N, C-alpha and C positions, 0 to 999 in steps of 0.2 A: 275249794268242791267242785265239781262239776259242773258244766252247765243245766245239763239236760237231770238235775238231781229234780229239779221242781216237780217232774211228770211225776217222780216218785212220790213227794211229799202230797201232792193232790192227791191223791191215789190212796194213800195213807188214812189222809187229814178226813176222806168222804168215809171209807172203811170206819177207821173210828167212831165215826159219830153214827155208822148203820145206817147207810144212806145209798141207793141205787144212782148208778148213773141218769139215771132219767130225773130225779127227786131232784138232784144237784143240780141240771138242765134246765130242769122250771123256774129254779133259785134264778139262774142265767138269761132266762128268755130266750133259750135256747134250743135245738133239738139232743136229743141221747147221742145220736151221731155224731154230732160236732164235738158234745164234751167229750168221748170217748179219745175222738182225735186229738185233743187238746192233752188228755191223762197219757197216750200215745207216744206224743211231743210229736206227732204230723204236723202238725198246726201250733204256732206261738198261741199261750194264752194272752187276747187282749187285755189294755191295763186296767177297762172298767170290769170287766170280770175277774181278775185280779183283786181290785179295790172291795167287790161284793161279795167273793169268797172271803178277805181278809176280816171282812166285817160278819160274814157268818159264822167262822166258826173262833173269829173271838181272837184272833192270830196273826201277827204285824206282815207286812209285805214282804217284808224279808225273811221270812222265817219261811212263808211258804217259793221264795225266791231261791233260795239253801242258801242266803247270805245272810242270816244269824241262826244261830241254836236255840236261842232265845225266844219263847213264842209268844 
């Protein structure tokens, strides 16, 4: 898998949940602008945000990182 697959996975998870970048940014306690940078791959997702999103979406961190196809 490509190391940038996780940015596509982040976007797909958000869109599948019918959430906006602003709503997910609020869950993470960050700005929409910063969250958009995570989705574009301009900034790496911090581990604490990875863990928060894993719990929020009910998927494994490996799934978000593109290391596993199993949610």
